C-alpha positions as CSV (number, residue, x, y, z in Angstrom):
1,M,88.8,100.2,99.7
2,T,89.9,101.2,103.2
3,E,88.8,98.7,105.8
4,I,86.5,100.1,108.6
5,N,88.6,98.3,111.3
6,P,92.0,97.5,109.8
7,P,94.0,94.9,111.7
8,R,96.7,96.1,114.1
9,G,100.1,94.6,114.2
10,A,100.6,94.5,110.4
11,V,104.0,95.2,108.8
12,G,104.5,95.9,105.1
13,I,107.6,94.6,103.3
14,L,108.3,96.3,100.0
15,V,111.1,95.0,97.8
16,N,112.4,96.6,94.6
17,P,113.6,93.6,92.6
18,S,115.6,95.8,90.4
19,S,117.5,97.8,93.0
20,G,121.2,97.1,93.1
21,R,121.0,95.5,89.7
22,D,120.8,98.4,87.3
23,V,123.2,99.6,84.5
24,R,124.9,102.2,86.7
25,R,126.9,99.3,88.3
26,L,128.6,98.7,84.9
27,A,130.0,102.2,84.9
28,A,131.3,102.1,88.5
29,R,132.5,99.5,91.0
30,A,129.3,98.8,92.8
31,Q,128.4,95.5,94.3
32,Q,125.5,93.5,92.7
33,Q,122.5,92.7,94.9
34,T,121.1,89.3,94.0
35,L,117.5,88.3,94.3
36,E,118.6,85.4,96.6
37,A,120.2,88.0,98.9
38,K,117.0,90.0,99.0
39,R,114.9,87.0,99.7
40,N,117.1,86.1,102.6
41,Q,116.7,89.6,104.0
42,V,112.9,89.3,103.6
43,A,112.9,86.1,105.6
44,R,115.0,87.8,108.4
45,I,112.7,90.8,108.4
46,A,109.7,88.5,108.9
47,V,111.2,86.6,111.8
48,G,112.1,90.0,113.4
49,V,108.5,91.1,113.0
50,A,107.1,87.9,114.6
51,A,109.5,88.0,117.5
52,A,108.5,91.6,118.2
53,G,104.9,90.5,118.6
54,A,103.3,91.7,115.4
55,R,101.0,89.1,113.8
56,K,101.0,89.9,110.1
57,V,103.2,90.9,107.2
58,M,102.0,92.2,103.8
59,V,104.1,91.8,100.6
60,M,103.7,92.6,97.0
61,R,103.5,89.9,94.4
62,D,106.1,90.6,91.6
63,P,107.3,88.7,88.6
64,M,110.6,87.8,90.2
65,R,108.9,86.6,93.5
66,A,111.4,88.7,95.4
67,A,109.3,88.6,98.6
68,T,106.8,85.8,98.2
69,A,109.4,83.1,97.6
70,A,111.1,84.0,100.9
71,L,107.9,83.4,102.9
72,E,106.8,80.0,101.6
73,P,106.8,78.9,104.3
74,I,108.5,81.2,106.8
75,G,108.2,78.8,109.8
76,V,107.1,81.3,112.5
77,D,103.7,82.2,113.8
78,L,103.0,85.0,111.3
79,E,100.1,85.6,108.8
80,V,101.3,86.5,105.3
81,E,99.1,88.6,103.0
82,V,100.2,88.8,99.4
83,L,99.0,91.9,97.5
84,D,98.4,91.4,93.8
85,V,98.9,94.8,92.0
86,E,99.6,93.2,88.6
87,A,103.2,94.2,89.0
88,C,105.5,94.4,86.0
89,L,108.5,96.1,87.5
90,R,107.3,99.7,87.4
91,P,107.5,102.4,90.1
92,A,103.7,102.5,89.9
93,D,103.7,98.9,91.3
94,T,105.4,100.0,94.5
95,Q,103.1,102.9,94.8
96,E,99.9,100.9,94.5
97,A,101.3,98.4,97.0
98,A,102.0,101.2,99.4
99,R,98.5,102.6,99.0
100,Q,97.0,99.2,99.7
101,M,99.2,98.7,102.8
102,R,98.1,102.1,104.1
103,A,94.5,101.2,103.5
104,R,94.9,97.9,105.3
105,G,96.4,99.5,108.4
106,C,100.1,98.7,108.1
107,G,101.8,100.2,111.1
108,A,105.2,100.3,109.5
109,I,106.8,99.4,106.2
110,V,110.3,97.9,105.7
111,V,111.7,98.9,102.3
112,L,114.4,97.1,100.4
113,G,115.5,99.6,97.8
114,G,117.4,102.8,97.2
115,D,116.6,106.5,97.4
116,G,114.3,106.2,94.4
117,T,112.3,103.4,95.8
118,N,111.6,105.2,99.0
119,R,110.8,108.4,97.0
120,V,108.0,106.8,95.0
121,I,106.5,105.5,98.3
122,A,106.6,109.0,99.8
123,D,105.0,110.4,96.7
124,V,101.7,108.5,97.6
125,W,102.2,108.2,101.4
126,P,104.1,111.4,102.4
127,D,104.5,110.6,106.1
128,A,104.8,106.8,105.8
129,P,106.4,105.0,108.7
130,L,109.4,103.5,107.1
131,V,112.4,101.3,107.9
132,P,114.5,101.8,104.8
133,I,117.2,99.2,104.1
134,S,119.9,100.0,101.5
135,T,120.0,97.8,98.5
136,G,120.5,100.4,95.8
137,T,123.5,102.1,94.2
138,N,123.8,105.6,95.5
139,N,121.9,105.5,98.8
140,V,121.6,108.2,101.4
141,F,118.0,107.8,102.7
142,P,118.1,104.0,103.5
143,S,120.6,102.6,106.1
144,L,122.9,99.6,106.2
145,V,120.9,97.8,109.0
146,E,120.6,94.2,109.8
147,A,117.3,93.0,108.3
148,T,116.3,91.0,111.5
149,M,116.5,94.1,113.6
150,A,114.8,96.2,111.0
151,G,111.9,93.8,111.2
152,A,112.0,93.9,115.0
153,A,111.8,97.7,115.0
154,A,108.9,97.7,112.6
155,G,107.1,95.0,114.5
156,L,107.4,96.8,117.8
157,V,105.8,99.9,116.3
158,A,103.1,98.1,114.3
159,S,102.1,96.1,117.4
160,E,101.9,99.3,119.3
161,R,104.4,98.1,121.9
162,L,106.4,101.2,121.0
163,A,104.9,104.6,119.9
164,L,106.0,105.7,116.5
165,R,106.6,109.3,117.8
166,D,109.2,108.0,120.3
167,V,111.4,106.1,117.9
168,A,111.0,107.8,114.5
169,D,112.3,111.1,113.0
170,Q,110.4,112.9,110.2
171,A,112.5,113.3,107.1
172,K,113.0,116.5,105.1
173,I,111.8,116.5,101.5
174,I,112.1,118.8,98.5
175,R,108.7,119.9,97.2
176,V,108.9,120.6,93.5
177,E,106.5,122.3,91.1
178,A,107.4,122.1,87.4
179,Q,105.2,122.3,84.3
180,G,102.1,122.1,86.3
181,R,103.2,118.9,88.0
182,K,103.9,118.5,91.7
183,T,106.5,115.9,92.8
184,L,109.2,115.6,95.4
185,G,112.8,114.5,96.1
186,L,113.8,112.8,99.4
187,I,117.5,113.6,99.1
188,D,118.2,115.5,96.0
189,A,116.7,117.4,93.0
190,V,119.2,118.1,90.3
191,R,119.1,120.1,87.0
192,L,121.4,118.8,84.2
193,E,122.2,120.3,80.8
194,G,122.9,118.1,77.9
195,D,121.3,115.0,79.4
196,H,118.0,113.3,78.7
197,A,115.0,111.9,80.7
198,G,115.2,108.2,81.4
199,N,119.0,107.9,81.3
200,R,120.2,105.4,83.8
201,M,123.9,105.9,83.6
202,P,125.8,107.8,86.3
203,F,125.6,111.6,86.1
204,A,128.3,113.3,84.0
205,P,129.7,116.0,86.3
206,E,130.1,118.6,83.5
207,M,126.3,118.5,82.9
208,L,125.4,119.4,86.5
209,R,124.0,122.9,87.0
210,D,121.8,122.9,90.2
211,V,122.0,120.4,93.0
212,I,119.4,120.9,95.8
213,L,119.9,118.6,98.8
214,T,118.0,117.8,102.0
215,R,121.1,116.1,103.2
216,A,124.6,116.9,102.2
217,E,126.6,114.0,103.7
218,P,130.4,114.0,103.2
219,A,130.6,110.3,103.8
220,A,127.9,109.4,101.2
221,I,127.9,108.5,97.5
222,G,126.2,110.3,94.6
223,M,124.9,113.9,94.7
224,S,124.9,114.3,98.5
225,P,128.7,114.6,98.9
226,I,128.9,117.4,96.3
227,G,127.3,119.5,99.0
228,G,128.6,117.5,101.9
229,L,132.3,118.0,101.1
230,L,131.7,121.8,101.2
231,M,128.8,122.4,103.5
232,P,127.7,119.3,105.5
233,C,124.0,119.0,106.3
234,R,122.6,116.1,108.3
235,A,119.1,114.6,108.4
236,E,118.4,116.4,111.7
237,D,119.7,119.8,110.5
238,D,116.9,122.3,109.8
239,F,118.2,123.5,106.5
240,G,119.1,122.3,103.1
241,V,121.9,123.0,100.6
242,H,121.9,124.4,97.1
243,V,125.0,123.9,95.0
244,I,125.4,125.8,91.7
245,C,127.7,124.0,89.3
246,T,129.2,124.7,85.8
247,D,130.9,122.8,83.1
248,H,134.6,122.3,83.2
249,S,135.3,125.5,81.2
250,G,133.2,127.7,83.4
251,G,135.6,128.1,86.2
252,G,134.5,127.6,89.8
253,R,136.1,125.5,92.5
254,A,137.2,122.0,91.3
255,L,135.8,119.5,93.8
256,L,136.7,115.8,93.7
257,A,133.6,113.9,94.7
258,P,132.5,110.2,94.8
259,I,129.6,110.2,92.4
260,S,129.1,106.5,92.5
261,P,130.7,103.5,94.4
262,G,134.4,103.4,93.5
263,L,134.0,106.3,91.1
264,Y,135.4,109.8,91.8
265,R,135.0,112.7,89.4
266,T,135.7,116.4,89.4
267,V,132.7,118.7,89.8
268,H,133.1,122.5,89.2
269,V,131.2,124.5,91.9
270,Q,130.4,128.1,91.4
271,E,128.4,128.8,94.5
272,I,126.9,127.0,97.5
273,R,124.4,128.3,100.0
274,K,122.1,127.2,102.8
275,I,118.4,126.9,102.2
276,A,116.1,127.6,105.2
277,L,113.2,125.2,105.8
278,G,110.1,126.6,104.2
279,E,112.1,129.0,101.9
280,V,110.6,129.1,98.4
281,F,113.0,129.5,95.5
282,E,113.3,129.0,91.8
283,I,115.6,127.5,89.3
284,R,115.2,127.7,85.5
285,G,115.7,125.6,82.4
286,P,117.0,124.4,80.1
287,G,117.8,120.9,81.1
288,V,116.5,117.8,82.7
289,L,115.3,117.5,86.3
290,A,116.3,114.4,88.2
291,F,115.0,113.3,91.6
292,D,116.9,110.9,93.8
293,G,118.8,109.6,90.7
294,D,115.8,109.4,88.3
295,R,115.8,111.8,85.4
296,E,112.2,112.7,84.8
297,I,111.3,116.1,83.5
298,T,112.7,117.9,80.4
299,L,112.8,121.7,80.8
300,P,112.9,124.2,77.9
301,A,115.1,127.3,78.2
302,G,113.7,129.7,80.8
303,E,111.1,127.3,82.2
304,P,110.8,128.0,86.0
305,V,110.8,125.4,88.7
306,R,109.5,126.2,92.1
307,L,111.2,124.4,95.1
308,Q,110.8,124.3,98.8
309,I,112.5,122.1,101.5
310,V,110.2,121.1,104.3
311,R,110.1,118.6,107.1
312,D,107.0,116.7,106.4
313,G,108.3,113.6,104.8
314,P,108.3,109.9,105.9
315,Q,108.6,109.0,109.5
316,V,111.9,107.1,109.5
317,L,112.2,104.5,112.3
318,N,115.5,104.6,114.2
319,V,116.2,100.9,114.7
320,D,118.8,101.4,117.4
321,R,116.6,103.7,119.3
322,A,113.6,101.4,119.0
323,L,115.6,98.4,120.3
324,R,117.1,100.4,123.2
325,Q,113.6,101.5,124.2
326,A,112.4,97.9,124.0
327,A,115.3,96.9,126.3
328,L,114.4,99.6,128.8
329,E,110.8,98.5,128.9
330,G,111.7,94.8,129.1
331,L,109.6,94.0,126.0
332,Y,111.5,90.8,125.3
333,L,111.3,89.4,128.8
334,N,109.0,86.6,129.8
335,R,107.5,86.2,126.3
336,G,107.3,82.4,126.4
337,T,108.5,80.0,123.7
338,F,109.1,81.5,120.3
339,K,108.1,78.9,117.8
340,D,110.4,78.7,114.8
341,S,110.7,75.6,112.7
342,H,114.0,76.7,111.2
343,G,116.8,75.0,113.1
344,G,116.4,73.0,116.3
345,A,113.4,71.0,117.6
346,P,110.1,72.9,117.5
347,G,109.3,74.5,120.8
348,C,112.9,73.9,122.1
349,C,113.5,77.6,122.9
């Protein structure tokens, strides 16, 4: 139930306990993300939130205690609310937590996860104010940002010391309609032939047929550089990219692309084109549709899929811009003693 007067100054912290730990790492050279590392990041986020002037964080209770263990106790002046969504490590857990955070008036959410984690949040809160921190395998949407400063940026916005519109950029998304179902992709929507829904291994390049991208980044990993090494497209560019691929016997240009950390493979590209924002287009089965790395929908031959790239996705906080604006406005000046029981005598600084 939505509160009539939700509290201001609340920051959500959503942690995917499984991100950075899945089977794809066995088939590549990706670094493992431990739970202890995530807990350390959660603690740093919370301290950044408190120092920015926000007064509350909300976290989800999960079986691995990825967030809650980091905040018992945190040692700074910060209220911690734990949301019990009866989590059992499903995407639906993250979605329910995001719904509750929205209803309780969270001004920003810091997300520890990959493209897929942020996608499931956007599916239930399309324009969510997010600070996405990369902990997954093939990440384009989240950034490699220091957790303390991610918390600071979120806290400055949640406490209304900075306006969201001044320090955030709205992301592009791919709107998808298939088999009567509506869903979205944050970075990519991909059609594969010969694959199956639920497969968690890296994509086999010879199975790729259509790669639709909101961002085609040449310095990224995964699907994004398949477009990015031919037709770069940034987050701020008002277009997307559609790459049509074939199997290795079908001709096309042979593109060497990094499909996973430390894993290059050859992708055969038949065609690539720009997609204007708002343009509606179709692709057709057979195959499996994958969104931001998750294979979800099985398509029979000839089954149409309707797609459109639009700029009405999450509001992504720019951490550097937020802290620069805080500096210009002197938001950290004359704040008094910051009470932190971790290190040094209480009240010493």
